[in-house]
N, C-alpha and C positions, 0 to 999 in steps of 0.2 A: 251124662254123669256128671264131666264139669259147670261147672258156671259159667257166663260167659259174658266177662266182666263188661265187656262196653255196653251192653245193650242192658244189662241189669245196672250197672251205674247211671248210666240212661235216662232211664228209667224214675229211679231213685233224685236226679237232679233235674227232673218236673215237677216235682214238689216244692222248688225253693227253700224259702230258708225254714223251712215248720223245718227239715229233716236236720236233726243234730247232728252235729260234724264229726261226732262220735260211732253213730250210725251208719254212717258214710265208709270211714275207716273199719269199724267191721267187716261190713260187706265186701270191702276190695281187697282186706287181709283173705280174707275167706274164702275169696274167687282167684287168690294168687296159689293158695295153699289148695285149692278144688283143682285147679289145674296141676298143679306138681304135681299130684296123686294123681289125675290122667295120666301123668305121663310115666308115670312111676307103673304103670296097669298098661301100658302101649310096651315098654320094653322087658314088662316081666313074665306080659301072655300072649305080647305076638313077633317075639323073635324066635324065628324060625332053627336058625344054623347062625351059629357065630365062628367068626372068621381071625386068625388069636393075629395072624401079622399086621391087621389095619388097626384091628383096636388097640393091641402095642402103638403101636405108631401116632394115633389119637393121642393117646395116655402120657406117649412124653412129649407134645406137642400144648398136654394142660400142664404136667412137670414144666415146661420154659415157661408158657406163659407165670405159670405159679412167682415160678424165679425171677421175673420181669412186675411181678405186682411188688413181690419184698425189695430188689433193690431199686425201685420210684420208677419205674418208664411209665412217665404219664403220655407222651403222644397216642392217640389214636391208633392210627397208620397199623404200628405192629402189632397189638390184638386183633384188628382186621384179617391180617392179612394169614398170621396164626389158628387167627378163629376157622377161616374157611379150610385150612390145612385138617384140621382138627372135625369138623364137620365130615367132612370127604372120607376123611377111615374109620368114620366112625358108620357112615353110608357104606364104603363096601365090608365095611367089617360083619353086621346084617343086626346092628342094634340098631332098632329108632335113632332116628339123624337130632330128629326131638332132644335126645339127653344131652344131645352137644351143645343148644344151644342154652340148658339150663345152667350145664358146667362152665361155659362160656361166661354166661352173664354173674356168674360166682368170681368169676377169675378174675374178670373186668376190676380195675378200683371205684372203689364204689367213697371213697372218702377225697373233699379237695386238698389243696396243697397248703391255700392259705383258710384258715376260718373268718368268721364276719374280721376278730379281732385283731389279727398279723394283716387283713386286706385294710383294713382304715390304714394301719398305723405306714404300709407302704403305701400306701397311696398320699396321705400327710406326708411323708421324707418325697415322695416323689415328688410333690409341689410344692414342697419348699424348697429344696434342691433349685426347683426353676422357675420359682418365682422370682427371680429379678437378672441382671447380668448372668446367671450360671451358664452350664454348658445347655451346649443345641436336645433340644429337646430326640431321642429315641423313639419311637413310636413304635417300636418292639417291645420294650420295656412295660409300655402299658398293652399292648395285646397280652404280652403274658402274663401277666397279673390281673387282666382281668379272665381268661382264659381258664389258667388256677385258681380261680375263685372256685370252678366249680370241677367235681370230680369227671376223669375219663368216661364214665360210667350214665353219667349226669347229660356229656356231651352227644353221645353214641346215641341216647333214646330222644334228646332234640332232636340230632339231625334225623333218624331215624322213624320218629314218629305220624309224618308227616305222611311218606312209604309207604307206613303199613296202614294205614289208618284211609288211605284213599285211592292204592292200590293191590296190596296183598292183603287185606281181610277179603275187598269188594270180590278182587278174583276167586278168592277159596269157596266165600257165596256161591260165586255161579258157576264154579267149574262142581262143588259137592251138593252143592242148597236143588239142584233136578229133581221135585217130583210131581208125578202122573194119581191126585187129586183121588182116588174115590173112592165110593161111602163102604164098598165090603170090603177093602181093603183095612180100612178102619178099625171095624168091630172084632179083624183076628184080635187075634194072644197076643202078639206083638209091639202095636202100636198102643194097644189099652197096657200094658206093659209100663210102657216110659212113658205112657200119658199120668201112671198112679204115683211112681216113680218120680218123678219134677215135680210134681199138681201138688202131692201129698208127701210123698218117702221127703222129697228134701227140707220142705217147715218145717214135721215131726221130727227129721233127723236130728237138723242142726239145733234147734231150739232144746229138745230134750239134751242133746253131749256140752251144750254151753253149760244145764243148768248143773247137770254134773261135771262141772268144770269148775262151777260156782260154786257147789257144798262142796268139793274133793279141794277145796281151796289152790284147787290150780292158777285159777284166774279170779277178777270180780268184775263185776258190771255196774256199769259208768252207771253216776248217780240221775245223772240225765236221759238214761234209761231204762227201760220199762220189759219185762219178758213180753208184751201185745210188742212193741217194739223188734222185738226178734224174731217173733215168728213175724212179722213184719217182710224181713228179710230173707228170714229159710225162704215166704213163697216166694222174692226177686229172684232165689239162691238159685231157684227151678228156671232159669231162661238158660234151657244148655243150646246149647247152635253150633259155635263154629267146632271145637276138642267133641261134644257131644256126635257130627256125622263124619267128623274126622273117626272117631275109636269105633261106630257101626261101619263107615266102610271100613277097616281093616277087619272088624267079627263078622262080619255078613256081606250075601250075594243074593244077586237075584229078587227076587220078591218078596223077599223076607223086608234083605236093603232097602225096597223101595217102602215097604210098610215102618220101619224102623224111622228115615226119612220122616214120611206123614204123621210119628206119632212124635216126635220132637220137633217138628215145627209147629203140631196141633197143644201139646203139653207146655211148646216153651210158649205162645201167645199166651194160653189161659196162666198160665203162672204171673206170665207179667199185667194181666186186666186184672187178678186177683191180688197180686200183692200191690201195684197203685191204689184200685183200690182201697183196698183194706189199708192201708199206709196213710192213704189221705184222708178217711174215715176217722182213725182211732188218734193223729199229730193235727194238731190244733195251730191256728196258724196263731205265727208272730206277729206285735202289737206292732204299727210302725211308728220310726225315733220321729219327735217332732222337729 
């Protein structure tokens, strides 16, 4: 169901400078919202029993984290420690723990303490104070200034990114993508439905809903984009890997699950090749600057 953001953006990046920036923003935003939709589906349809006390504990942690955000707590460590407790609360409550990740992300401060203007003013003041025979330089002051130019969410993202990219996601893929391809299994109803949904349903649905949003003036189409480009992004959005495999594992079992995994991998491969080929055909190479 959900677009795999890493693969989709990776394939789009292969086209280099010919891809308009707004098309990249559209695909990234689409993939993020798609993931949130998948998480809501998990919460709504794959929660069998709910235990009230652990869930109340988790929401108490969220309230405490919200209070930290509003009172200006900036170090990352308190957010990480309370986030672990919130995750455990959701895990024990029966509500899928992926919901905890989304809520913790929302609660983590996403704005820096110093914007660009304040940062340069403070840096100039620091240099002026220590230019000549002023007080000894306090390195902690510079460390604080550099750290608070980025929000806690940015710092946490930069810290987690290599672990996610080189450890968590590959391990997840290895644990969930073990598929023994059989010709007869690919011709059954389940993989045909999955491939059709990814390769046909995604681009048609995304293009149609974007067109409706523009016609209703909910959104507008950037000047550098056209509907052919939106359709091409919809094709790439058919690359469903990690979350699709995850939901498949929750929803299905046995031979049906194996068939669904085969459909996910085949459909994602077709969506990637079709999307890349289509966009390469319609996007004109940018002239080289002299």
